[in-house]
C-alpha positions as CSV (number, residue, x, y, z in Angstrom):
1,X,140.3,115.1,120.3
2,X,136.7,113.9,120.7
3,X,135.5,116.8,118.5
4,X,137.9,116.0,115.8
5,X,136.9,112.3,115.9
6,X,133.2,113.3,115.6
7,X,134.1,115.5,112.6
8,X,135.9,112.6,111.0
9,X,133.3,109.9,111.5
10,X,130.1,112.0,111.3
11,X,129.6,111.7,107.5
12,X,130.4,107.9,107.4
13,X,128.0,107.3,110.4
14,X,125.2,108.9,108.5
15,X,126.0,106.9,105.4
16,X,126.2,103.7,107.4
17,X,122.9,104.4,109.1
18,X,121.2,105.0,105.8
19,X,122.5,101.9,104.3
20,X,121.7,99.8,107.3
21,X,118.2,101.2,107.6
22,X,117.6,100.7,103.8
23,X,118.9,97.1,104.0
24,X,116.6,96.4,106.9
25,X,113.7,97.7,104.9
26,X,114.8,95.6,101.9
27,X,114.5,92.4,103.9
28,X,110.7,92.4,103.3
29,X,111.1,92.7,99.5
30,X,114.0,90.2,99.0
31,X,115.6,87.3,100.6
32,X,116.5,87.9,104.2
33,X,120.1,86.8,103.7
34,X,120.7,89.6,101.1
35,X,119.6,92.3,103.7
36,X,121.9,90.7,106.3
37,X,124.7,90.5,103.8
38,X,124.5,94.2,103.0
39,X,124.4,95.1,106.6
40,X,127.4,92.9,107.4
41,X,129.5,94.4,104.6
42,X,128.4,98.0,105.6
43,X,129.2,97.2,109.3
44,X,132.7,95.8,108.4
45,X,133.4,99.0,106.3
46,X,132.1,101.3,109.1
47,X,134.0,99.7,111.9
48,X,137.2,99.5,109.9
49,X,136.8,103.2,109.2
50,X,136.1,103.9,112.8
51,X,139.2,102.1,114.0
52,X,141.3,104.0,111.4
53,X,139.9,107.3,112.5
54,X,140.5,106.6,116.2
55,X,144.1,105.5,115.4
56,X,144.7,108.6,113.3
57,X,143.4,110.9,116.1
58,X,145.6,109.1,118.7
59,X,148.7,109.6,116.5
60,X,147.9,113.2,115.9
61,X,147.3,113.8,119.7
62,X,150.8,112.3,120.4
63,X,152.4,114.7,118.0
64,X,151.3,117.7,120.1
65,X,149.6,120.9,119.0
66,X,147.3,121.0,116.1
67,X,146.7,123.8,113.7
68,X,143.7,126.1,114.1
69,X,140.6,124.2,113.0
70,X,138.1,125.8,110.6
71,X,134.5,124.7,111.4
72,X,131.2,125.9,110.0
73,X,127.7,125.5,111.2
74,X,126.8,123.1,108.4
75,X,126.8,119.4,108.7
76,X,130.1,117.8,107.6
77,X,131.6,121.3,107.2
78,X,130.0,121.6,103.8
79,X,129.9,125.4,104.0
80,X,133.7,125.4,103.8
81,X,133.6,123.6,100.4
82,X,130.8,125.9,99.2
83,X,132.8,129.0,100.2
84,X,135.9,127.7,98.5
85,X,134.0,127.0,95.2
86,X,132.1,130.3,95.4
87,X,135.3,132.3,95.8
88,X,137.1,130.3,93.1
89,X,134.3,130.8,90.5
90,X,134.6,134.6,91.1
91,X,138.4,134.6,91.0
92,X,138.6,135.6,94.6
93,X,140.7,132.8,96.0
94,X,143.2,135.1,97.6
95,X,140.4,136.7,99.7
96,X,139.1,133.3,100.8
97,X,142.5,132.0,101.9
98,X,143.5,135.3,103.5
99,X,140.2,135.2,105.6
100,X,141.0,131.6,106.7
101,X,144.5,132.4,107.7
102,X,143.3,135.6,109.6
103,X,140.9,133.3,111.6
104,X,143.9,131.1,112.4
105,X,145.8,134.1,113.8
106,X,143.2,134.3,116.6
107,X,143.8,130.7,117.9
108,X,146.4,128.1,117.1
109,X,150.1,127.6,117.1
110,X,150.7,129.0,113.6
111,X,149.0,131.9,111.8
112,X,149.8,130.4,108.4
113,X,148.5,126.9,108.9
114,X,144.9,125.8,109.3
115,X,143.1,122.5,109.2
116,X,139.6,121.4,108.5
117,X,137.7,118.1,108.5
118,X,135.3,118.1,105.6
119,X,133.2,115.0,104.8
120,X,135.4,113.0,107.2
121,X,138.7,113.9,105.5
122,X,141.3,116.0,107.3
123,X,142.8,118.7,105.1
124,X,145.8,120.8,106.3
125,X,146.3,124.2,104.5
126,X,149.5,126.1,104.9
127,X,151.3,129.2,103.7
128,X,154.0,129.0,106.3
129,X,157.5,129.3,104.8
130,X,159.0,126.5,107.0
131,X,156.2,124.1,106.2
132,X,156.5,124.8,102.5
133,X,160.2,124.3,102.6
134,X,159.7,120.9,104.3
135,X,157.0,119.9,101.9
136,X,158.8,120.9,98.7
137,X,162.5,120.4,99.6
138,X,163.7,118.8,102.8
139,X,160.9,116.3,103.5
140,X,159.0,116.0,100.3
141,X,159.1,112.2,100.4
142,X,156.9,112.2,103.5
143,X,154.1,114.1,101.8
144,X,152.7,111.6,99.4
145,X,150.4,112.0,96.5
146,X,149.8,108.4,95.7
147,X,149.4,106.3,92.6
148,X,145.9,107.6,91.7
149,X,147.2,111.2,91.8
150,X,150.1,110.3,89.6
151,X,147.9,108.5,87.1
152,X,145.4,111.4,86.8
153,X,148.0,114.2,86.7
154,X,150.9,112.5,84.8
155,X,149.9,114.0,81.4
156,X,149.8,117.5,82.8
157,X,152.7,117.4,85.3
158,X,154.8,114.7,83.7
159,X,157.1,112.6,85.7
160,X,158.2,115.3,88.0
161,X,158.9,115.7,91.7
162,X,155.2,116.6,92.1
163,X,153.9,113.3,90.7
164,X,156.4,111.0,92.5
165,X,155.9,112.2,96.0
166,X,155.3,109.0,97.9
167,X,153.2,108.2,101.0
168,X,154.7,106.6,104.1
């Protein structure tokens, strides 16, 4: 659980540190209260995010087994994004996903479900038939897309099942 939490708050911690350090340096150029105000807002944002991450990890730990986690040697798991884009631009998506699911078969409860935490966001990828059935048919209301997704994709997808999935 601790490793997942570190993955989730690593990027925001770096951002918070940079903003706090920059604001502290700014105090010499501007009014002191501006620097303290920026630090206060950044601290509020960071601690709110930290509490949400801890809460999410506790909920996930209570649910039981997790999918095999894909990690790379790069900070914030950026190599995963790079590999996905590289394969997509060369029309080799199938190879990329097959490789990831093959890695999952070596460790984890399901060969066809993997997860990664990239830039602090947890992403679950699945090709498992039962998971797909739950997402698309029996439990689709539990897998939300949200208002922003609906707004951005409405012209392309219309008012279909795929734009009206709601979050709980």
